[in-house]
Backbone as JSON Lines, residues from 0, in Angstrom:
{"i":0,"aa":"M","n":[-58.95,60.93,62.04],"ca":[-58.51,62.56,62.77],"c":[-59.61,63.21,62.61]}
{"i":1,"aa":"R","n":[-59.78,64.39,63.67],"ca":[-60.77,65.28,63.85],"c":[-60.41,66.4,63.99]}
{"i":2,"aa":"L","n":[-60.74,67.59,62.85],"ca":[-60.14,68.43,63.37],"c":[-60.91,69.34,64.63]}
{"i":3,"aa":"V","n":[-60.12,70.53,65.15],"ca":[-60.8,70.9,66.18],"c":[-60.99,72.32,65.19]}
{"i":4,"aa":"V","n":[-62.16,73.05,65.59],"ca":[-62.99,74.34,65.11],"c":[-63.43,74.59,66.52]}
{"i":5,"aa":"R","n":[-63.1,75.91,66.85],"ca":[-63.15,76.52,67.99],"c":[-64.62,77.49,67.43]}
{"i":6,"aa":"V","n":[-65.4,77.55,68.59],"ca":[-66.7,78.22,67.84],"c":[-67.43,79.19,69.4]}
{"i":7,"aa":"E","n":[-67.35,80.25,69.33],"ca":[-68.01,81.08,70.19],"c":[-69.74,81.31,69.72]}
{"i":8,"aa":"R","n":[-70.28,81.19,70.96],"ca":[-71.78,81.5,70.97],"c":[-72.29,82.61,70.92]}
{"i":9,"aa":"L","n":[-72.55,83.91,70.46],"ca":[-73.09,85.03,70.65],"c":[-74.32,84.91,71.65]}
{"i":10,"aa":"S","n":[-74.66,85.93,72.14],"ca":[-75.59,86.22,73.43],"c":[-77.1,86.16,72.74]}
{"i":11,"aa":"H","n":[-77.44,86.37,71.37],"ca":[-78.56,85.78,70.8],"c":[-78.64,84.64,70.31]}
{"i":12,"aa":"G","n":[-77.4,83.16,70.37],"ca":[-77.49,82.29,69.91],"c":[-77.55,81.04,71.02]}
{"i":13,"aa":"R","n":[-77.36,81.44,72.39],"ca":[-77.22,81.18,73.52],"c":[-77.84,79.56,74.23]}
{"i":14,"aa":"D","n":[-79.28,80.01,73.35],"ca":[-80.15,78.48,73.54],"c":[-80.1,78.13,72.66]}
{"i":15,"aa":"L","n":[-79.3,78.07,71.59],"ca":[-79.56,77.15,70.23],"c":[-78.26,76.24,70.5]}
{"i":16,"aa":"P","n":[-78.6,75.19,69.72],"ca":[-77.7,74.12,69.63],"c":[-76.48,74.21,68.33]}
{"i":17,"aa":"L","n":[-75.08,73.58,68.84],"ca":[-74.22,74.35,68.18],"c":[-74.38,73.47,66.97]}
{"i":18,"aa":"P","n":[-73.95,73.41,65.87],"ca":[-73.72,72.57,64.29],"c":[-73.68,71.5,64.81]}
{"i":19,"aa":"A","n":[-74.35,70.89,64.28],"ca":[-73.75,69.34,64.2],"c":[-74.23,68.52,62.87]}
{"i":20,"aa":"Y","n":[-73.87,66.93,63.11],"ca":[-74.35,66.28,62.27],"c":[-75.81,65.45,62.61]}
{"i":21,"aa":"A","n":[-76.12,65.75,61.51],"ca":[-77.47,65.25,61.62],"c":[-77.59,63.15,61.33]}
{"i":22,"aa":"T","n":[-76.42,63.26,60.77],"ca":[-76.46,61.45,60.83],"c":[-74.66,61.03,61.2]}
{"i":23,"aa":"P","n":[-74.43,59.92,61.61],"ca":[-73.26,59.43,61.54],"c":[-72.15,59.54,59.93]}
{"i":24,"aa":"G","n":[-72.95,59.6,58.72],"ca":[-72.69,60.13,57.57],"c":[-72.44,61.38,56.91]}
{"i":25,"aa":"A","n":[-73.07,61.9,57.05],"ca":[-73.06,63.46,57.18],"c":[-71.62,63.94,57.0]}
{"i":26,"aa":"V","n":[-71.56,64.76,55.7],"ca":[-70.44,65.85,55.44],"c":[-71.0,66.86,56.33]}
{"i":27,"aa":"G","n":[-71.69,67.58,56.15],"ca":[-72.08,68.97,56.73],"c":[-72.41,69.07,58.03]}
{"i":28,"aa":"L","n":[-72.46,69.98,58.73],"ca":[-72.72,70.71,60.26],"c":[-74.08,71.49,59.83]}
{"i":29,"aa":"D","n":[-75.49,71.14,60.21],"ca":[-76.81,71.69,60.37],"c":[-76.34,73.24,61.03]}
{"i":30,"aa":"L","n":[-76.41,74.25,60.43],"ca":[-76.53,75.4,60.54],"c":[-77.89,76.08,61.4]}
{"i":31,"aa":"V","n":[-78.55,76.6,62.46],"ca":[-79.34,77.26,62.02],"c":[-79.98,78.41,62.48]}
{"i":32,"aa":"A","n":[-81.1,78.83,62.71],"ca":[-81.38,80.67,62.43],"c":[-81.61,80.65,63.58]}
{"i":33,"aa":"A","n":[-80.81,82.12,64.04],"ca":[-80.75,82.76,65.59],"c":[-81.66,83.84,65.06]}
{"i":34,"aa":"V","n":[-82.48,83.96,64.33],"ca":[-83.15,85.1,64.64],"c":[-84.28,85.14,65.64]}
{"i":35,"aa":"P","n":[-84.69,86.59,66.18],"ca":[-85.39,86.59,67.41],"c":[-87.0,85.65,67.2]}
{"i":36,"aa":"A","n":[-87.22,85.1,68.23],"ca":[-87.86,84.14,68.14],"c":[-89.54,84.86,68.46]}
{"i":37,"aa":"D","n":[-89.82,85.96,68.71],"ca":[-91.04,86.81,68.72],"c":[-90.87,87.47,67.07]}
{"i":38,"aa":"R","n":[-89.73,87.58,66.4],"ca":[-89.75,88.4,65.28],"c":[-89.01,87.2,64.11]}
{"i":39,"aa":"P","n":[-89.98,86.39,63.5],"ca":[-88.85,85.53,62.4],"c":[-89.27,86.51,61.05]}
{"i":40,"aa":"L","n":[-88.09,85.89,60.27],"ca":[-88.09,86.59,59.17],"c":[-88.76,85.92,57.62]}
{"i":41,"aa":"M","n":[-89.74,86.73,57.6],"ca":[-90.26,86.42,56.02],"c":[-89.77,87.09,54.79]}
{"i":42,"aa":"L","n":[-89.45,85.79,53.95],"ca":[-88.37,85.93,52.79],"c":[-89.56,85.8,51.71]}
{"i":43,"aa":"A","n":[-90.11,87.32,51.1],"ca":[-91.1,86.98,49.96],"c":[-90.07,86.55,48.76]}
{"i":44,"aa":"P","n":[-91.34,86.11,47.79],"ca":[-90.38,85.51,46.5],"c":[-89.57,86.8,46.03]}
{"i":45,"aa":"G","n":[-88.17,85.85,45.3],"ca":[-86.86,86.61,45.02],"c":[-86.19,87.62,45.68]}
{"i":46,"aa":"R","n":[-86.55,87.61,47.26],"ca":[-85.93,88.46,48.08],"c":[-85.24,87.48,48.74]}
{"i":47,"aa":"W","n":[-83.8,88.05,49.19],"ca":[-83.18,87.27,50.3],"c":[-82.21,87.93,51.52]}
{"i":48,"aa":"A","n":[-81.93,87.04,52.82],"ca":[-81.68,88.36,54.01],"c":[-80.56,87.13,54.09]}
{"i":49,"aa":"A","n":[-79.29,88.02,55.33],"ca":[-78.04,87.69,55.6],"c":[-78.97,86.78,56.91]}
{"i":50,"aa":"V","n":[-78.79,85.67,57.36],"ca":[-79.97,85.14,58.32],"c":[-78.49,84.54,59.89]}
{"i":51,"aa":"P","n":[-79.14,85.26,60.44],"ca":[-77.41,85.2,61.73],"c":[-77.71,83.81,61.65]}
{"i":52,"aa":"T","n":[-76.45,82.92,62.71],"ca":[-76.66,81.51,62.91],"c":[-76.08,82.26,64.72]}
{"i":53,"aa":"G","n":[-76.11,83.23,65.29],"ca":[-75.36,83.05,66.53],"c":[-74.12,82.83,66.65]}
{"i":54,"aa":"L","n":[-73.28,82.94,66.25],"ca":[-71.75,82.17,65.97],"c":[-70.76,82.8,65.35]}
{"i":55,"aa":"R","n":[-69.77,82.39,65.87],"ca":[-68.1,83.22,65.6],"c":[-67.23,81.32,65.55]}
{"i":56,"aa":"L","n":[-66.78,81.52,64.59],"ca":[-65.71,79.98,64.07],"c":[-64.51,80.84,64.29]}
{"i":57,"aa":"A","n":[-63.47,79.73,64.54],"ca":[-62.18,79.97,63.92],"c":[-61.56,78.56,63.47]}
{"i":58,"aa":"I","n":[-61.92,78.94,62.24],"ca":[-61.68,77.79,61.57],"c":[-59.7,78.1,61.54]}
{"i":59,"aa":"P","n":[-59.5,76.86,61.44],"ca":[-57.96,76.74,61.26],"c":[-57.37,77.07,59.98]}
{"i":60,"aa":"E","n":[-55.89,77.24,60.33],"ca":[-55.71,77.79,58.94],"c":[-55.37,76.92,57.92]}
{"i":61,"aa":"G","n":[-55.52,77.12,56.73],"ca":[-55.16,75.77,55.98],"c":[-56.71,75.22,55.57]}
{"i":62,"aa":"F","n":[-57.43,75.93,56.23],"ca":[-59.24,75.15,56.53],"c":[-59.83,76.59,55.87]}
{"i":63,"aa":"E","n":[-61.03,76.11,55.12],"ca":[-62.3,77.01,54.37],"c":[-63.37,76.47,55.13]}
{"i":64,"aa":"G","n":[-64.57,76.99,55.48],"ca":[-65.87,76.75,55.51],"c":[-66.68,77.07,54.16]}
{"i":65,"aa":"Q","n":[-67.07,75.83,54.24],"ca":[-68.63,75.99,52.8],"c":[-69.48,76.15,53.34]}
{"i":66,"aa":"V","n":[-70.57,77.11,53.26],"ca":[-71.96,77.37,53.59],"c":[-73.0,77.17,52.44]}
{"i":67,"aa":"R","n":[-73.48,75.72,52.56],"ca":[-74.09,74.98,51.43],"c":[-75.68,74.96,51.81]}
{"i":68,"aa":"P","n":[-76.26,75.03,50.78],"ca":[-77.49,74.6,50.84],"c":[-78.61,73.43,51.6]}
{"i":69,"aa":"R","n":[-79.53,73.71,52.24],"ca":[-79.79,72.17,52.62],"c":[-81.1,72.0,51.25]}
{"i":70,"aa":"S","n":[-80.94,70.92,51.28],"ca":[-81.81,69.85,49.56],"c":[-83.14,69.99,50.38]}
{"i":71,"aa":"G","n":[-83.57,69.55,51.61],"ca":[-85.31,69.72,51.61],"c":[-85.67,71.15,51.73]}
{"i":72,"aa":"L","n":[-84.7,71.89,51.73],"ca":[-85.56,73.58,51.97],"c":[-86.02,74.55,49.78]}
{"i":73,"aa":"A","n":[-84.58,73.5,50.03],"ca":[-84.33,73.55,47.97],"c":[-85.5,73.3,47.44]}
{"i":74,"aa":"L","n":[-85.77,71.95,47.9],"ca":[-86.9,70.89,46.64],"c":[-88.29,71.38,47.5]}
{"i":75,"aa":"R","n":[-88.69,71.58,48.72],"ca":[-90.16,72.17,49.3],"c":[-90.02,73.07,49.27]}
{"i":76,"aa":"H","n":[-89.6,74.59,49.02],"ca":[-89.93,75.63,49.05],"c":[-89.06,76.89,48.33]}
{"i":77,"aa":"G","n":[-88.09,75.74,47.51],"ca":[-87.18,76.71,46.43],"c":[-86.3,78.46,47.2]}
{"i":78,"aa":"V","n":[-85.83,77.51,48.65],"ca":[-84.93,78.37,49.25],"c":[-83.35,77.99,49.96]}
{"i":79,"aa":"T","n":[-82.66,78.35,49.09],"ca":[-81.18,78.02,48.83],"c":[-80.37,79.13,49.1]}
{"i":80,"aa":"V","n":[-79.02,78.77,49.33],"ca":[-77.95,79.65,49.89],"c":[-77.52,80.66,48.48]}
{"i":81,"aa":"L","n":[-77.86,81.91,48.65],"ca":[-77.87,82.91,47.24],"c":[-76.39,82.43,46.92]}
{"i":82,"aa":"N","n":[-75.34,82.97,47.29],"ca":[-74.02,82.49,46.76],"c":[-72.75,81.09,47.44]}
{"i":83,"aa":"A","n":[-74.29,80.34,46.97],"ca":[-73.21,78.9,47.26],"c":[-72.33,78.15,46.39]}
{"i":84,"aa":"P","n":[-71.73,77.43,47.38],"ca":[-71.16,77.57,48.32],"c":[-70.52,79.0,49.05]}
{"i":85,"aa":"G","n":[-71.34,79.55,49.79],"ca":[-70.74,80.74,50.5],"c":[-69.23,80.07,51.11]}
{"i":86,"aa":"T","n":[-68.39,80.76,51.08],"ca":[-67.17,80.59,51.68],"c":[-66.87,81.54,53.19]}
{"i":87,"aa":"V","n":[-66.02,80.59,54.34],"ca":[-65.97,81.13,55.54],"c":[-64.48,81.01,55.5]}
{"i":88,"aa":"D","n":[-63.85,82.3,55.33],"ca":[-62.05,82.13,55.53],"c":[-61.72,81.85,56.85]}
{"i":89,"aa":"C","n":[-60.18,81.49,56.72],"ca":[-59.86,80.89,57.89],"c":[-59.97,82.7,59.49]}
{"i":90,"aa":"D","n":[-59.28,83.61,58.74],"ca":[-59.53,84.77,59.41],"c":[-60.45,85.93,59.29]}
{"i":91,"aa":"Y","n":[-61.71,84.82,59.07],"ca":[-63.08,85.42,59.12],"c":[-63.68,85.45,60.84]}
{"i":92,"aa":"R","n":[-63.41,86.45,61.75],"ca":[-63.73,86.12,63.12],"c":[-65.23,86.77,63.26]}
{"i":93,"aa":"G","n":[-66.46,87.18,62.35],"ca":[-67.07,87.85,62.43],"c":[-68.52,86.62,62.48]}
{"i":94,"aa":"E","n":[-69.48,87.09,62.95],"ca":[-71.13,86.39,62.95],"c":[-71.02,85.56,61.5]}
{"i":95,"aa":"L","n":[-70.92,84.4,61.57],"ca":[-71.48,83.42,60.67],"c":[-72.77,83.42,60.2]}
{"i":96,"aa":"R","n":[-73.64,84.28,58.89],"ca":[-74.54,84.49,58.88],"c":[-74.93,83.9,57.37]}
{"i":97,"aa":"V","n":[-76.02,83.24,56.78],"ca":[-76.5,82.66,56.03],"c":[-77.08,83.26,55.22]}
{"i":98,"aa":"L","n":[-76.7,83.61,53.42],"ca":[-77.36,84.49,53.18],"c":[-78.45,83.76,52.29]}
{"i":99,"aa":"L","n":[-79.32,83.84,52.49],"ca":[-80.98,83.04,52.09],"c":[-81.64,83.56,50.85]}
{"i":100,"aa":"V","n":[-81.75,83.19,49.81],"ca":[-82.55,83.55,49.0],"c":[-83.9,82.7,48.56]}
{"i":101,"aa":"N","n":[-85.23,83.18,48.61],"ca":[-86.04,82.58,48.42],"c":[-86.59,82.74,46.94]}
{"i":102,"aa":"L","n":[-86.41,81.24,46.11],"ca":[-86.76,81.15,44.55],"c":[-87.94,80.44,44.46]}
{"i":103,"aa":"G","n":[-88.73,80.47,45.56],"ca":[-89.86,79.37,45.53],"c":[-91.21,80.9,44.92]}
{"i":104,"aa":"P","n":[-92.67,80.39,44.38],"ca":[-93.69,80.6,44.82],"c":[-93.93,81.81,45.94]}
{"i":105,"aa":"E","n":[-93.79,81.17,46.75],"ca":[-94.73,81.58,47.91],"c":[-93.78,81.97,49.03]}
{"i":106,"aa":"P","n":[-94.21,83.17,49.79],"ca":[-93.36,83.65,51.29],"c":[-92.8,82.47,51.77]}
{"i":107,"aa":"F","n":[-92.03,82.16,52.4],"ca":[-90.95,81.48,53.39],"c":[-90.52,82.01,54.87]}
{"i":108,"aa":"T","n":[-91.18,81.54,55.89],"ca":[-90.99,81.99,56.92],"c":[-89.55,81.64,57.73]}
{"i":109,"aa":"V","n":[-88.58,82.45,58.17],"ca":[-87.54,81.76,58.87],"c":[-87.84,82.11,60.36]}
{"i":110,"aa":"R","n":[-88.0,80.72,60.96],"ca":[-88.04,80.96,62.6],"c":[-86.86,80.52,63.33]}
{"i":111,"aa":"R","n":[-86.77,80.81,64.46],"ca":[-85.79,80.8,65.19],"c":[-85.39,78.9,65.48]}
{"i":112,"aa":"G","n":[-83.79,78.91,65.36],"ca":[-83.71,77.26,65.55],"c":[-84.22,76.24,64.0]}
{"i":113,"aa":"L","n":[-84.35,77.07,62.86],"ca":[-85.13,76.35,61.67],"c":[-83.51,76.09,61.17]}
{"i":114,"aa":"R","n":[-83.28,74.57,60.4],"ca":[-82.01,74.16,60.34],"c":[-82.24,75.03,58.84]}
{"i":115,"aa":"I","n":[-81.43,75.81,58.59],"ca":[-80.97,76.71,57.36],"c":[-80.27,76.59,56.08]}
{"i":116,"aa":"A","n":[-79.06,75.8,57.0],"ca":[-77.99,75.06,55.69],"c":[-77.11,74.58,56.42]}
{"i":117,"aa":"Q","n":[-75.92,73.78,55.98],"ca":[-74.98,73.27,56.56],"c":[-73.58,74.13,55.82]}
{"i":118,"aa":"L","n":[-72.85,73.44,57.17],"ca":[-70.96,73.93,57.33],"c":[-70.15,72.72,56.83]}
{"i":119,"aa":"V","n":[-69.79,72.81,55.82],"ca":[-68.75,71.68,55.87],"c":[-67.01,72.19,55.4]}
{"i":120,"aa":"I","n":[-66.4,72.04,56.52],"ca":[-64.98,72.49,56.22],"c":[-63.92,71.52,55.76]}
{"i":121,"aa":"C","n":[-63.08,72.17,54.93],"ca":[-62.71,71.19,53.74],"c":[-61.19,72.28,53.69]}
{"i":122,"aa":"P","n":[-60.21,71.23,53.28],"ca":[-58.82,71.86,53.61],"c":[-58.93,72.67,51.73]}
{"i":123,"aa":"V","n":[-57.91,73.7,52.44],"ca":[-57.76,74.24,51.27],"c":[-56.3,74.36,50.85]}
{"i":124,"aa":"A","n":[-55.96,74.77,49.57],"ca":[-54.18,74.55,49.01],"c":[-54.03,76.34,48.61]}
{"i":125,"aa":"R","n":[-52.73,76.47,49.2],"ca":[-52.81,77.74,48.55],"c":[-51.45,77.51,47.4]}
{"i":126,"aa":"V","n":[-51.74,78.55,46.39],"ca":[-50.77,78.45,44.82],"c":[-50.17,79.36,44.8]}
{"i":127,"aa":"R","n":[-49.44,79.2,44.28],"ca":[-48.3,80.35,43.46],"c":[-48.48,80.95,42.03]}
{"i":128,"aa":"L","n":[-49.31,81.53,41.26],"ca":[-49.66,81.31,40.19],"c":[-48.02,81.69,39.48]}
{"i":129,"aa":"V","n":[-47.8,81.42,38.05],"ca":[-46.44,81.72,37.76],"c":[-47.28,81.72,35.95]}
{"i":130,"aa":"E","n":[-47.14,82.87,35.84],"ca":[-47.45,83.68,34.56],"c":[-46.56,82.96,33.26]}
{"i":131,"aa":"T","n":[-47.23,82.58,32.04],"ca":[-46.67,81.71,31.18],"c":[-47.57,81.34,30.08]}
{"i":132,"aa":"A","n":[-47.33,81.56,28.78],"ca":[-47.72,80.76,27.89],"c":[-48.63,79.64,28.05]}
{"i":133,"aa":"L","n":[-49.7,79.4,27.13],"ca":[-50.07,78.22,27.61],"c":[-51.02,77.63,26.13]}
{"i":134,"aa":"D","n":[-50.29,76.32,26.47],"ca":[-50.6,75.27,24.93],"c":[-52.17,74.76,25.16]}
{"i":135,"aa":"P","n":[-53.78,75.73,24.24],"ca":[-54.03,74.99,24.56],"c":[-54.52,73.22,24.02]}
{"i":136,"aa":"A","n":[-53.95,72.87,23.11],"ca":[-53.99,71.66,23.03],"c":[-53.4,70.41,23.78]}
{"i":137,"aa":"E","n":[-52.87,71.08,25.01],"ca":[-52.45,69.83,25.7],"c":[-53.27,68.91,26.58]}
{"i":138,"aa":"T","n":[-54.72,69.63,26.37],"ca":[-55.59,68.7,26.93],"c":[-56.77,68.0,25.86]}
{"i":139,"aa":"A","n":[-57.39,67.09,26.03],"ca":[-58.17,66.99,24.73],"c":[-59.57,67.73,24.82]}
{"i":140,"aa":"R","n":[-60.04,68.73,25.86],"ca":[-60.64,69.77,25.76],"c":[-60.39,70.8,24.12]}
{"i":141,"aa":"G","n":[-58.87,71.02,24.63],"ca":[-58.19,72.67,24.37],"c":[-58.77,73.41,24.03]}
{"i":142,"aa":"A","n":[-59.09,74.77,23.15],"ca":[-59.6,76.0,23.64],"c":[-61.08,76.08,23.8]}
{"i":143,"aa":"G","n":[-61.7,74.74,23.93],"ca":[-63.37,74.44,23.82],"c":[-63.42,75.63,25.44]}
{"i":144,"aa":"G","n":[-64.22,76.07,25.5],"ca":[-64.34,77.12,26.78],"c":[-65.59,76.45,27.44]}
{"i":145,"aa":"F","n":[-66.22,77.29,28.48],"ca":[-67.69,77.05,29.42],"c":[-68.62,76.11,28.45]}
{"i":146,"aa":"G","n":[-68.75,75.62,28.7],"ca":[-70.07,74.46,27.99],"c":[-69.79,74.12,26.43]}
{"i":147,"aa":"S","n":[-68.24,73.94,26.83],"ca":[-68.06,73.16,25.04],"c":[-67.83,71.78,24.87]}
{"i":148,"aa":"T","n":[-68.21,71.46,26.36],"ca":[-68.44,69.94,25.91],"c":[-69.9,69.26,25.95]}
{"i":149,"aa":"G","n":[-70.68,70.08,25.39],"ca":[-71.96,69.98,25.3],"c":[-72.45,69.42,26.21]}
{"i":150,"aa":"F","n":[-74.15,69.27,26.06],"ca":[-75.22,69.47,26.95],"c":[-76.36,67.93,26.34]}
{"i":151,"aa":"T","n":[-75.71,66.98,26.62],"ca":[-76.57,65.73,26.06],"c":[-76.47,64.53,27.11]}
{"i":152,"aa":"T","n":[-77.12,63.73,26.72],"ca":[-77.11,62.14,28.04],"c":[-76.77,61.02,26.89]}
{"i":153,"aa":"P","n":[-76.72,59.96,27.37],"ca":[-76.18,59.11,26.69],"c":[-77.17,58.44,25.74]}
{"i":154,"aa":"T","n":[-78.73,59.16,25.76],"ca":[-79.66,58.65,24.92],"c":[-80.25,59.73,24.16]}
{"i":155,"aa":"D","n":[-79.51,60.85,24.11],"ca":[-79.98,61.88,23.27],"c":[-79.43,61.39,21.79]}
{"i":156,"aa":"P","n":[-79.87,61.41,20.87],"ca":[-79.45,61.38,19.53],"c":[-78.22,62.25,19.19]}
{"i":157,"aa":"P","n":[-77.58,62.2,18.38],"ca":[-76.41,63.31,18.48],"c":[-76.98,64.48,17.81]}
{"i":158,"aa":"S","n":[-76.42,65.69,18.01],"ca":[-76.17,67.04,17.16],"c":[-76.71,67.05,16.24]}
{"i":159,"aa":"P","n":[-77.3,67.81,14.8],"ca":[-76.89,67.97,13.67],"c":[-75.6,68.77,13.64]}
């Protein structure tokens, strides 16, 4: 089954390719930058910007879009998605923008057509919260909070 997601190219993105899977096994559709060709976007170290894609989406109800970083940009340049994964709600109809941040030591130039992020469409569950008392002992973790399972690898000696 293939889910249909309607997409509109905005005027500043008409000549750019639609998001596509890079390989048959890819999970994310590559998103490209729709910055003006004559005005690339310079991201100084530590700075971020909402980069336009020139697209609007109509994600079906019961699904969300997740905007995720591209590993190559992160590895080679320290450029990633600031709010990763960024969520695109099914009722959002504005331009899809990617919040890129440069965590690297050098300025990074975002040029028109550069693959800047991946879009993954995922099903979501709607829940109804029911307020009640919870017994922390009902799980193996118990009342342990964030980071309570520790930080060791199988070869690390036990902590004192």
